[in-house]
N, C-alpha and C positions, 0 to 999 in steps of 0.2 A: 263835630268838634272843629274849633277854629284853628287856623294856621298862625303860627307865630314864628317870626324871623328873628334870628340871634346873630351877633357878631362878636368876635373876640374883642375884649377891651384893649389889648396891646398885642402887637406883632401879628404873625401869620403862622398857619399850622398846615403841614402836609396831610395830616390825618383827617381833619374835618373841613379844611379849606379856608378856614377863618370866618366863614359865614354859612349858616345852615337854616333849614326850615323844619319845624316840627308840628305835628298834630297834637294838641294837648287840650284836655277837658278844661272847662272854665273853673272847675273846683280844684285844679292842681296848684300846688304852691309854686311861687315864681322860681324860674330856673336861674341859678346863679353861676353854675359851672357847666362847661361843655360835657356832654355824656361820653364823648370819645377821648378827648385829650386832657380833660379836667381843669382846663384853664378858665379864668373868669370871663363871663360873657355879659353883654348888655342886649336888651330887647330893642329891636328896631321898630319904628312906625311904618307899617306896611301900607302901600297904596291899595285901593279897593276899586273894583269895577263899578261904574255907575253909567247907565245907559245915557247917551246925550240926545236931547230932543233938539232936532235942528230947526224945525218950523212947526207951527200949529197945523194939525190936520184940518183940511177943509172937508166939506160934505162930499165933494167929488172924489177926493183922496180916499176917504173912508169907503165910498161905494166901490172904487176900483180895488181896494184891498179885500172886498167881499163882506164888509159889514152891512147890517141893516140900519139905515138912518131913519130915526123916528122924530116926529114933531109933536110937541105937546098941544093938545086941543082943549083940554079941560082938566079938572082935578082928577087925577089918576087915569086919564084917557090920552092915548097917543095914536097917531096914524103914520103910516110909512110915507117917506117923501120920495 
């Protein structure tokens, strides 16, 4: 289930803190009111994690990381480097 972040449209609340996160199924209807304080809420656009690729891997980096590096010698044929 995806996580959705919500924020009160106006003001602040001591009950919900004004901002909260909920696990909701994709099939659920859009949330219009806070389940705790019943005030109107708006859905926030949440950041997501995306791994950052700093530099392309070289053959020596791949070997150091424990990968087997293969070189294509023909159609469907490979040999280790």
